[in-house]
Backbone atoms as SQL, in Angstrom:
CREATE TABLE atoms (id INTEGER PRIMARY KEY, chain TEXT, resi INTEGER, resn TEXT, atom TEXT, x REAL, y REAL, z REAL);
INSERT INTO atoms VALUES
  (1, 'A', 1, 'UNK', 'N', -10.576, -27.554, -22.779),
  (2, 'A', 1, 'UNK', 'CA', -9.988, -29.006, -23.056),
  (3, 'A', 1, 'UNK', 'C', -8.532, -28.968, -23.474),
  (4, 'A', 2, 'UNK', 'N', -7.639, -29.543, -22.382),
  (5, 'A', 2, 'UNK', 'CA', -6.205, -29.639, -22.751),
  (6, 'A', 2, 'UNK', 'C', -5.828, -30.759, -23.391),
  (7, 'A', 3, 'UNK', 'N', -5.625, -31.048, -24.873),
  (8, 'A', 3, 'UNK', 'CA', -5.581, -31.898, -25.726),
  (9, 'A', 3, 'UNK', 'C', -4.021, -32.613, -25.429),
  (10, 'A', 4, 'UNK', 'N', -3.178, -31.690, -24.952),
  (11, 'A', 4, 'UNK', 'CA', -1.741, -32.074, -24.893),
  (12, 'A', 4, 'UNK', 'C', -1.124, -32.523, -23.353),
  (13, 'A', 5, 'UNK', 'N', -2.313, -32.468, -22.548),
  (14, 'A', 5, 'UNK', 'CA', -1.903, -32.693, -21.082),
  (15, 'A', 5, 'UNK', 'C', -1.048, -31.636, -20.267),
  (16, 'A', 6, 'UNK', 'N', -0.866, -30.700, -21.026),
  (17, 'A', 6, 'UNK', 'CA', -0.125, -29.378, -20.477),
  (18, 'A', 6, 'UNK', 'C', -0.919, -28.452, -19.524),
  (19, 'A', 7, 'UNK', 'N', -0.354, -28.207, -18.211),
  (20, 'A', 7, 'UNK', 'CA', -0.950, -27.244, -17.663),
  (21, 'A', 7, 'UNK', 'C', -0.810, -25.894, -18.026),
  (22, 'A', 8, 'UNK', 'N', -1.556, -25.473, -18.588),
  (23, 'A', 8, 'UNK', 'CA', -1.497, -23.868, -18.735),
  (24, 'A', 8, 'UNK', 'C', -1.353, -22.773, -17.302),
  (25, 'A', 9, 'UNK', 'N', 0.005, -22.250, -17.301),
  (26, 'A', 9, 'UNK', 'CA', -0.214, -21.353, -16.232),
  (27, 'A', 9, 'UNK', 'C', -0.780, -20.342, -16.314),
  (28, 'A', 10, 'UNK', 'N', -1.613, -19.889, -15.171),
  (29, 'A', 10, 'UNK', 'CA', -2.502, -18.598, -15.309),
  (30, 'A', 10, 'UNK', 'C', -1.446, -17.776, -14.380),
  (31, 'A', 11, 'UNK', 'N', -0.583, -17.869, -13.792),
  (32, 'A', 11, 'UNK', 'CA', 0.061, -17.003, -12.906),
  (33, 'A', 11, 'UNK', 'C', 0.655, -17.614, -11.727),
  (34, 'A', 12, 'UNK', 'N', 1.104, -16.984, -10.680),
  (35, 'A', 12, 'UNK', 'CA', 1.599, -17.477, -9.267),
  (36, 'A', 12, 'UNK', 'C', 2.550, -16.306, -8.525),
  (37, 'A', 13, 'UNK', 'N', 2.742, -16.790, -7.426),
  (38, 'A', 13, 'UNK', 'CA', 3.347, -15.828, -6.387),
  (39, 'A', 13, 'UNK', 'C', 4.873, -15.892, -6.569),
  (40, 'A', 14, 'UNK', 'N', 5.594, -14.917, -6.587),
  (41, 'A', 14, 'UNK', 'CA', 7.049, -15.227, -6.665),
  (42, 'A', 14, 'UNK', 'C', 7.686, -14.625, -5.143),
  (43, 'A', 15, 'UNK', 'N', 8.430, -15.528, -4.585),
  (44, 'A', 15, 'UNK', 'CA', 8.921, -15.004, -3.050),
  (45, 'A', 15, 'UNK', 'C', 10.332, -14.026, -3.540),
  (46, 'A', 16, 'UNK', 'N', 10.273, -13.387, -2.550),
  (47, 'A', 16, 'UNK', 'CA', 11.399, -11.971, -2.793),
  (48, 'A', 16, 'UNK', 'C', 11.332, -11.218, -1.742),
  (49, 'A', 17, 'UNK', 'N', 12.172, -10.161, -1.622),
  (50, 'A', 17, 'UNK', 'CA', 12.029, -8.955, -0.908),
  (51, 'A', 17, 'UNK', 'C', 10.839, -8.105, -0.790),
  (52, 'A', 18, 'UNK', 'N', 10.388, -7.979, 0.069),
  (53, 'A', 18, 'UNK', 'CA', 9.143, -7.404, 0.497),
  (54, 'A', 18, 'UNK', 'C', 9.226, -5.495, -0.214),
  (55, 'A', 19, 'UNK', 'N', 8.741, -5.389, -1.120),
  (56, 'A', 19, 'UNK', 'CA', 8.711, -3.852, -1.525),
  (57, 'A', 19, 'UNK', 'C', 7.361, -3.361, -1.787),
  (58, 'A', 20, 'UNK', 'N', 6.063, -4.056, -0.947),
  (59, 'A', 20, 'UNK', 'CA', 4.929, -3.872, -1.141),
  (60, 'A', 20, 'UNK', 'C', 4.132, -4.889, -1.781),
  (61, 'A', 21, 'UNK', 'N', 2.925, -4.583, -2.269),
  (62, 'A', 21, 'UNK', 'CA', 2.007, -5.380, -2.867),
  (63, 'A', 21, 'UNK', 'C', 2.353, -4.998, -4.258),
  (64, 'A', 22, 'UNK', 'N', 2.666, -6.114, -5.221),
  (65, 'A', 22, 'UNK', 'CA', 3.182, -5.990, -6.703),
  (66, 'A', 22, 'UNK', 'C', 2.396, -6.919, -7.428),
  (67, 'A', 23, 'UNK', 'N', 1.524, -6.478, -8.360),
  (68, 'A', 23, 'UNK', 'CA', 0.760, -7.604, -9.031),
  (69, 'A', 23, 'UNK', 'C', 1.082, -6.964, -10.525),
  (70, 'A', 24, 'UNK', 'N', 1.686, -7.967, -10.963),
  (71, 'A', 24, 'UNK', 'CA', 1.804, -7.450, -12.802),
  (72, 'A', 24, 'UNK', 'C', 0.830, -8.447, -13.654),
  (73, 'A', 25, 'UNK', 'N', -0.392, -7.618, -14.354),
  (74, 'A', 25, 'UNK', 'CA', -1.190, -8.296, -15.011),
  (75, 'A', 25, 'UNK', 'C', -0.486, -8.532, -16.423),
  (76, 'A', 26, 'UNK', 'N', -0.640, -9.564, -17.344),
  (77, 'A', 26, 'UNK', 'CA', -0.166, -9.625, -18.574),
  (78, 'A', 26, 'UNK', 'C', -0.763, -10.758, -19.344),
  (79, 'A', 27, 'UNK', 'N', -0.369, -10.750, -20.577),
  (80, 'A', 27, 'UNK', 'CA', -0.728, -11.776, -21.541),
  (81, 'A', 27, 'UNK', 'C', 0.364, -13.079, -21.646),
  (82, 'A', 28, 'UNK', 'N', 0.061, -14.143, -21.534),
  (83, 'A', 28, 'UNK', 'CA', 0.935, -15.479, -21.694),
  (84, 'A', 28, 'UNK', 'C', 1.982, -15.471, -22.904),
  (85, 'A', 29, 'UNK', 'N', 1.636, -14.599, -24.100),
  (86, 'A', 29, 'UNK', 'CA', 2.167, -14.544, -25.325),
  (87, 'A', 29, 'UNK', 'C', 2.853, -13.110, -25.381),
  (88, 'A', 30, 'UNK', 'N', 2.877, -12.261, -24.481),
  (89, 'A', 30, 'UNK', 'CA', 3.711, -10.797, -24.657),
  (90, 'A', 30, 'UNK', 'C', 4.937, -10.927, -24.324),
  (91, 'A', 31, 'UNK', 'N', 5.567, -10.349, -25.250),
  (92, 'A', 31, 'UNK', 'CA', 7.103, -10.418, -25.127),
  (93, 'A', 31, 'UNK', 'C', 7.587, -9.091, -23.952),
  (94, 'A', 32, 'UNK', 'N', 6.745, -8.234, -23.955),
  (95, 'A', 32, 'UNK', 'CA', 6.959, -6.926, -22.811),
  (96, 'A', 32, 'UNK', 'C', 6.390, -7.624, -21.593),
  (97, 'A', 33, 'UNK', 'N', 5.589, -8.264, -21.260),
  (98, 'A', 33, 'UNK', 'CA', 5.068, -8.642, -20.219),
  (99, 'A', 33, 'UNK', 'C', 6.196, -9.727, -19.599),
  (100, 'A', 34, 'UNK', 'N', 6.974, -10.684, -20.666),
  (101, 'A', 34, 'UNK', 'CA', 7.784, -11.471, -20.160),
  (102, 'A', 34, 'UNK', 'C', 9.395, -10.845, -19.623),
  (103, 'A', 35, 'UNK', 'N', 9.391, -9.783, -20.428),
  (104, 'A', 35, 'UNK', 'CA', 10.406, -9.027, -19.904),
  (105, 'A', 35, 'UNK', 'C', 10.197, -8.153, -18.351),
  (106, 'A', 36, 'UNK', 'N', 8.854, -7.689, -18.389),
  (107, 'A', 36, 'UNK', 'CA', 8.691, -7.350, -16.896),
  (108, 'A', 36, 'UNK', 'C', 8.778, -8.172, -15.770),
  (109, 'A', 37, 'UNK', 'N', 8.179, -9.338, -16.062),
  (110, 'A', 37, 'UNK', 'CA', 8.440, -10.574, -15.196),
  (111, 'A', 37, 'UNK', 'C', 9.680, -10.616, -14.730),
  (112, 'A', 38, 'UNK', 'N', 10.611, -10.536, -15.849),
  (113, 'A', 38, 'UNK', 'CA', 12.017, -10.912, -15.699),
  (114, 'A', 38, 'UNK', 'C', 12.540, -10.060, -15.086),
  (115, 'A', 39, 'UNK', 'N', 12.198, -8.650, -15.195),
  (116, 'A', 39, 'UNK', 'CA', 12.803, -7.850, -14.202),
  (117, 'A', 39, 'UNK', 'C', 12.424, -7.749, -13.182),
  (118, 'A', 40, 'UNK', 'N', 11.193, -7.976, -12.806),
  (119, 'A', 40, 'UNK', 'CA', 10.853, -8.029, -11.234),
  (120, 'A', 40, 'UNK', 'C', 11.750, -9.179, -10.610),
  (121, 'A', 41, 'UNK', 'N', 11.535, -10.484, -11.382),
  (122, 'A', 41, 'UNK', 'CA', 12.613, -11.411, -10.605),
  (123, 'A', 41, 'UNK', 'C', 14.126, -11.040, -10.415),
  (124, 'A', 42, 'UNK', 'N', 14.473, -10.297, -11.333),
  (125, 'A', 42, 'UNK', 'CA', 16.155, -10.287, -11.110),
  (126, 'A', 42, 'UNK', 'C', 16.221, -9.056, -9.918),
  (127, 'A', 43, 'UNK', 'N', 15.214, -8.391, -9.945),
  (128, 'A', 43, 'UNK', 'CA', 15.258, -7.474, -8.666),
  (129, 'A', 43, 'UNK', 'C', 15.247, -7.817, -7.472),
  (130, 'A', 44, 'UNK', 'N', 14.962, -9.367, -7.211),
  (131, 'A', 44, 'UNK', 'CA', 14.432, -10.071, -6.294),
  (132, 'A', 44, 'UNK', 'C', 13.134, -9.897, -5.340),
  (133, 'A', 45, 'UNK', 'N', 12.234, -9.021, -5.709),
  (134, 'A', 45, 'UNK', 'CA', 10.945, -8.707, -5.402),
  (135, 'A', 45, 'UNK', 'C', 10.265, -9.791, -5.131),
  (136, 'A', 46, 'UNK', 'N', 9.347, -9.699, -3.912),
  (137, 'A', 46, 'UNK', 'CA', 8.052, -10.482, -3.966),
  (138, 'A', 46, 'UNK', 'C', 7.009, -10.128, -4.736),
  (139, 'A', 47, 'UNK', 'N', 6.483, -10.689, -5.862),
  (140, 'A', 47, 'UNK', 'CA', 5.087, -10.350, -6.839),
  (141, 'A', 47, 'UNK', 'C', 4.398, -11.278, -6.987),
  (142, 'A', 48, 'UNK', 'N', 3.333, -10.960, -7.571),
  (143, 'A', 48, 'UNK', 'CA', 2.341, -12.016, -8.114),
  (144, 'A', 48, 'UNK', 'C', 2.267, -11.127, -9.392),
  (145, 'A', 49, 'UNK', 'N', 1.782, -12.523, -10.416),
  (146, 'A', 49, 'UNK', 'CA', 1.761, -12.292, -11.661),
  (147, 'A', 49, 'UNK', 'C', 0.442, -12.848, -12.281),
  (148, 'A', 50, 'UNK', 'N', -0.234, -12.327, -13.096),
  (149, 'A', 50, 'UNK', 'CA', -1.283, -12.986, -13.533),
  (150, 'A', 50, 'UNK', 'C', -1.536, -13.010, -15.166),
  (151, 'A', 51, 'UNK', 'N', -1.733, -13.891, -15.864),
  (152, 'A', 51, 'UNK', 'CA', -1.789, -14.066, -17.176),
  (153, 'A', 51, 'UNK', 'C', -3.224, -13.936, -17.616),
  (154, 'A', 52, 'UNK', 'N', -3.755, -12.767, -17.972),
  (155, 'A', 52, 'UNK', 'CA', -5.092, -12.661, -18.051),
  (156, 'A', 52, 'UNK', 'C', -5.940, -13.717, -18.850),
  (157, 'A', 53, 'UNK', 'N', -5.212, -13.772, -20.390),
  (158, 'A', 53, 'UNK', 'CA', -5.361, -14.537, -21.571),
  (159, 'A', 53, 'UNK', 'C', -5.713, -16.210, -21.056),
  (160, 'A', 54, 'UNK', 'N', -5.163, -16.535, -19.906),
  (161, 'A', 54, 'UNK', 'CA', -5.563, -17.980, -19.382),
  (162, 'A', 54, 'UNK', 'C', -6.498, -18.274, -18.452),
  (163, 'A', 55, 'UNK', 'N', -7.025, -16.960, -17.987),
  (164, 'A', 55, 'UNK', 'CA', -8.207, -16.962, -17.163),
  (165, 'A', 55, 'UNK', 'C', -9.750, -17.572, -17.857),
  (166, 'A', 56, 'UNK', 'N', -10.540, -17.645, -17.124),
  (167, 'A', 56, 'UNK', 'CA', -11.712, -18.218, -17.757),
  (168, 'A', 56, 'UNK', 'C', -12.855, -17.388, -16.537),
  (169, 'A', 57, 'UNK', 'N', -14.153, -17.081, -17.019),
  (170, 'A', 57, 'UNK', 'CA', -15.335, -16.867, -16.379),
  (171, 'A', 57, 'UNK', 'C', -14.935, -15.542, -15.377),
  (172, 'A', 58, 'UNK', 'N', -15.413, -15.804, -13.755),
  (173, 'A', 58, 'UNK', 'CA', -15.140, -14.786, -12.833),
  (174, 'A', 58, 'UNK', 'C', -13.777, -14.426, -12.788),
  (175, 'A', 59, 'UNK', 'N', -12.598, -15.511, -12.907),
  (176, 'A', 59, 'UNK', 'CA', -11.720, -14.593, -12.341),
  (177, 'A', 59, 'UNK', 'C', -11.098, -14.139, -13.570),
  (178, 'A', 60, 'UNK', 'N', -11.466, -14.409, -15.046),
  (179, 'A', 60, 'UNK', 'CA', -11.108, -13.247, -16.025),
  (180, 'A', 60, 'UNK', 'C', -11.845, -12.032, -15.542),
  (181, 'A', 61, 'UNK', 'N', -13.201, -11.894, -15.219),
  (182, 'A', 61, 'UNK', 'CA', -13.894, -10.944, -15.054),
  (183, 'A', 61, 'UNK', 'C', -13.353, -9.892, -14.253),
  (184, 'A', 62, 'UNK', 'N', -12.782, -10.354, -12.887),
  (185, 'A', 62, 'UNK', 'CA', -12.572, -9.911, -11.952),
  (186, 'A', 62, 'UNK', 'C', -10.829, -9.018, -12.199),
  (187, 'A', 63, 'UNK', 'N', -10.121, -9.898, -12.761),
  (188, 'A', 63, 'UNK', 'CA', -8.662, -9.675, -13.512),
  (189, 'A', 63, 'UNK', 'C', -9.026, -8.159, -14.199),
  (190, 'A', 64, 'UNK', 'N', -9.680, -8.507, -15.223),
  (191, 'A', 64, 'UNK', 'CA', -10.058, -7.201, -16.171),
  (192, 'A', 64, 'UNK', 'C', -10.390, -6.129, -15.409),
  (193, 'A', 65, 'UNK', 'N', -11.437, -6.355, -14.626),
  (194, 'A', 65, 'UNK', 'CA', -12.061, -5.244, -13.604),
  (195, 'A', 65, 'UNK', 'C', -10.937, -4.432, -13.395),
  (196, 'A', 66, 'UNK', 'N', -9.844, -5.083, -12.461),
  (197, 'A', 66, 'UNK', 'CA', -8.753, -4.746, -11.613),
  (198, 'A', 66, 'UNK', 'C', -7.706, -3.981, -12.710),
  (199, 'A', 67, 'UNK', 'N', -7.317, -4.484, -13.437),
  (200, 'A', 67, 'UNK', 'CA', -6.722, -3.835, -14.578),
  (201, 'A', 67, 'UNK', 'C', -7.352, -2.599, -14.803),
  (202, 'A', 68, 'UNK', 'N', -8.775, -2.473, -15.384),
  (203, 'A', 68, 'UNK', 'CA', -9.421, -1.295, -15.774),
  (204, 'A', 68, 'UNK', 'C', -9.363, -0.242, -14.943),
  (205, 'A', 69, 'UNK', 'N', -9.636, -0.549, -13.664),
  (206, 'A', 69, 'UNK', 'CA', -9.317, 0.457, -12.393),
  (207, 'A', 69, 'UNK', 'C', -8.023, 1.520, -12.810),
  (208, 'A', 70, 'UNK', 'N', -6.955, 0.977, -13.388),
  (209, 'A', 70, 'UNK', 'CA', -5.762, 1.729, -13.210),
  (210, 'A', 70, 'UNK', 'C', -5.634, 1.856, -14.536),
  (211, 'A', 71, 'UNK', 'N', -5.702, 1.057, -15.801),
  (212, 'A', 71, 'UNK', 'CA', -5.460, 1.384, -17.123),
  (213, 'A', 71, 'UNK', 'C', -6.656, 1.225, -18.023),
  (214, 'A', 72, 'UNK', 'N', -7.631, 2.037, -18.124),
  (215, 'A', 72, 'UNK', 'CA', -8.723, 2.087, -18.996),
  (216, 'A', 72, 'UNK', 'C', -8.625, 1.369, -20.557),
  (217, 'A', 73, 'UNK', 'N', -7.298, 1.498, -20.919),
  (218, 'A', 73, 'UNK', 'CA', -7.055, 0.874, -22.502),
  (219, 'A', 73, 'UNK', 'C', -6.919, -0.521, -21.957),
  (220, 'A', 74, 'UNK', 'N', -6.863, -0.905, -21.015),
  (221, 'A', 74, 'UNK', 'CA', -6.530, -2.377, -20.836),
  (222, 'A', 74, 'UNK', 'C', -5.646, -3.086, -21.697),
  (223, 'A', 75, 'UNK', 'N', -4.162, -2.363, -21.625),
  (224, 'A', 75, 'UNK', 'CA', -3.448, -2.934, -22.327),
  (225, 'A', 75, 'UNK', 'C', -2.363, -3.525, -21.530),
  (226, 'A', 76, 'UNK', 'N', -1.351, -4.632, -21.918),
  (227, 'A', 76, 'UNK', 'CA', -0.354, -5.103, -21.051),
  (228, 'A', 76, 'UNK', 'C', 0.908, -4.820, -21.350),
  (229, 'A', 77, 'UNK', 'N', 2.270, -4.948, -20.231),
  (230, 'A', 77, 'UNK', 'CA', 1.574, -5.397, -18.854),
  (231, 'A', 77, 'UNK', 'C', 1.152, -4.015, -18.223),
  (232, 'A', 78, 'UNK', 'N', 0.674, -4.539, -17.153),
  (233, 'A', 78, 'UNK', 'CA', 0.155, -3.698, -16.422),
  (234, 'A', 78, 'UNK', 'C', 0.469, -3.927, -14.977),
  (235, 'A', 79, 'UNK', 'N', 1.257, -3.230, -14.395),
  (236, 'A', 79, 'UNK', 'CA', 2.000, -3.547, -12.857),
  (237, 'A', 79, 'UNK', 'C', 1.639, -2.648, -11.816),
  (238, 'A', 80, 'UNK', 'N', 0.637, -3.252, -11.203),
  (239, 'A', 80, 'UNK', 'CA', 0.114, -2.403, -9.958),
  (240, 'A', 80, 'UNK', 'C', 0.867, -2.651, -8.647),
  (241, 'A', 81, 'UNK', 'N', 1.142, -1.433, -8.036),
  (242, 'A', 81, 'UNK', 'CA', 2.068, -1.448, -6.863),
  (243, 'A', 81, 'UNK', 'C', 1.121, -0.850, -5.697),
  (244, 'A', 82, 'UNK', 'N', 0.821, -1.545, -4.453),
  (245, 'A', 82, 'UNK', 'CA', 0.135, -1.477, -3.532),
  (246, 'A', 82, 'UNK', 'C', -1.261, -0.498, -3.794),
  (247, 'A', 83, 'UNK', 'N', -1.749, -1.159, -4.725),
  (248, 'A', 83, 'UNK', 'CA', -2.893, -0.702, -4.973),
  (249, 'A', 83, 'UNK', 'C', -3.256, 0.561, -5.268),
  (250, 'A', 84, 'UNK', 'N', -2.146, 1.420, -5.731),
  (251, 'A', 84, 'UNK', 'CA', -1.951, 2.681, -5.674),
  (252, 'A', 84, 'UNK', 'C', -1.585, 3.388, -7.034),
  (253, 'A', 85, 'UNK', 'N', -0.690, 2.511, -7.466),
  (254, 'A', 85, 'UNK', 'CA', 0.204, 3.342, -8.624),
  (255, 'A', 85, 'UNK', 'C', 0.268, 2.140, -9.896),
  (256, 'A', 86, 'UNK', 'N', 0.159, 2.513, -10.994),
  (257, 'A', 86, 'UNK', 'CA', 0.115, 1.544, -12.036),
  (258, 'A', 86, 'UNK', 'C', 1.168, 1.888, -13.128),
  (259, 'A', 87, 'UNK', 'N', 1.971, 1.153, -13.605),
  (260, 'A', 87, 'UNK', 'CA', 3.142, 1.222, -14.834),
  (261, 'A', 87, 'UNK', 'C', 2.431, 0.376, -15.960),
  (262, 'A', 88, 'UNK', 'N', 2.552, 1.084, -16.552),
  (263, 'A', 88, 'UNK', 'CA', 1.678, 0.406, -18.336),
  (264, 'A', 88, 'UNK', 'C', 2.952, 0.245, -19.266),
  (265, 'A', 89, 'UNK', 'N', 3.051, -1.136, -19.151),
  (266, 'A', 89, 'UNK', 'CA', 4.160, -1.323, -20.248),
  (267, 'A', 89, 'UNK', 'C', 5.310, -1.709, -19.694),
  (268, 'A', 90, 'UNK', 'N', 6.367, -2.146, -20.510),
  (269, 'A', 90, 'UNK', 'CA', 7.730, -2.211, -19.659),
  (270, 'A', 90, 'UNK', 'C', 8.444, -1.008, -19.848),
  (271, 'A', 91, 'UNK', 'N', 8.474, -0.441, -18.573),
  (272, 'A', 91, 'UNK', 'CA', 9.443, 0.678, -18.427),
  (273, 'A', 91, 'UNK', 'C', 10.084, 0.502, -17.144),
  (274, 'A', 92, 'UNK', 'N', 11.365, 0.290, -17.678),
  (275, 'A', 92, 'UNK', 'CA', 12.304, -0.413, -16.626),
  (276, 'A', 92, 'UNK', 'C', 12.689, 0.401, -15.509),
  (277, 'A', 93, 'UNK', 'N', 13.029, 1.832, -15.996),
  (278, 'A', 93, 'UNK', 'CA', 13.259, 2.817, -15.204),
  (279, 'A', 93, 'UNK', 'C', 12.064, 3.470, -14.080),
  (280, 'A', 94, 'UNK', 'N', 10.815, 3.492, -14.606),
  (281, 'A', 94, 'UNK', 'CA', 10.227, 3.756, -13.640),
  (282, 'A', 94, 'UNK', 'C', 9.627, 2.428, -12.765),
  (283, 'A', 95, 'UNK', 'N', 9.776, 1.461, -13.230),
  (284, 'A', 95, 'UNK', 'CA', 9.404, 0.264, -12.267),
  (285, 'A', 95, 'UNK', 'C', 10.599, 0.236, -11.250),
  (286, 'A', 96, 'UNK', 'N', 12.058, 0.359, -11.485),
  (287, 'A', 96, 'UNK', 'CA', 13.011, 0.636, -10.545),
  (288, 'A', 96, 'UNK', 'C', 12.575, 1.483, -9.667),
  (289, 'A', 97, 'UNK', 'N', 12.342, 2.658, -10.116),
  (290, 'A', 97, 'UNK', 'CA', 12.373, 3.863, -9.510),
  (291, 'A', 97, 'UNK', 'C', 10.763, 3.589, -8.032),
  (292, 'A', 98, 'UNK', 'N', 10.078, 3.011, -8.735),
  (293, 'A', 98, 'UNK', 'CA', 8.750, 2.987, -7.731),
  (294, 'A', 98, 'UNK', 'C', 8.914, 1.695, -6.647),
  (295, 'A', 99, 'UNK', 'N', 9.864, 0.930, -6.910),
  (296, 'A', 99, 'UNK', 'CA', 10.249, 0.308, -6.032),
  (297, 'A', 99, 'UNK', 'C', 11.511, 0.358, -5.274),
  (298, 'A', 100, 'UNK', 'N', 12.017, 1.425, -5.314),
  (299, 'A', 100, 'UNK', 'CA', 13.053, 1.975, -4.425),
  (300, 'A', 100, 'UNK', 'C', 14.393, 1.598, -4.864),
  (301, 'A', 101, 'UNK', 'N', 14.807, 1.015, -6.316),
  (302, 'A', 101, 'UNK', 'CA', 15.854, 0.602, -6.862),
  (303, 'A', 101, 'UNK', 'C', 16.710, 2.087, -7.547),
  (304, 'A', 102, 'UNK', 'N', 18.126, 2.097, -7.474),
  (305, 'A', 102, 'UNK', 'CA', 18.621, 2.709, -7.945),
  (306, 'A', 102, 'UNK', 'C', 18.606, 2.492, -9.689),
  (307, 'A', 103, 'UNK', 'N', 18.511, 3.662, -10.615),
  (308, 'A', 103, 'UNK', 'CA', 18.731, 3.008, -11.939),
  (309, 'A', 103, 'UNK', 'C', 20.391, 2.596, -12.162),
  (310, 'A', 104, 'UNK', 'N', 20.208, 1.538, -12.920),
  (311, 'A', 104, 'UNK', 'CA', 21.653, 1.126, -13.682),
  (312, 'A', 104, 'UNK', 'C', 22.327, 1.637, -14.140),
  (313, 'A', 105, 'UNK', 'N', 23.660, 1.533, -14.020),
  (314, 'A', 105, 'UNK', 'CA', 24.876, 2.146, -14.837),
  (315, 'A', 105, 'UNK', 'C', 24.967, 1.883, -16.004);
């Protein structure tokens, strides 16, 4: 039930430079998830993000199963690149390198 008429954002697609399939799974209240989303946005890459804590039922079950494939501990953020590599936590250097960006000076 939405008492205040607010739509709770579950996630969305962000347009940008194609650097492969990038999906960030996070929690809507997690500061590290917000920083990871901000970094991906600043890099200008195309990505999807999913707030697992805002999902219900099968959507939540499917998201949790996907994260567990790469991160058994189920911690957030978990950023999955091309269904092959996962970066767990806010690790700017690893994210930049995985997406082909040089480290900042």
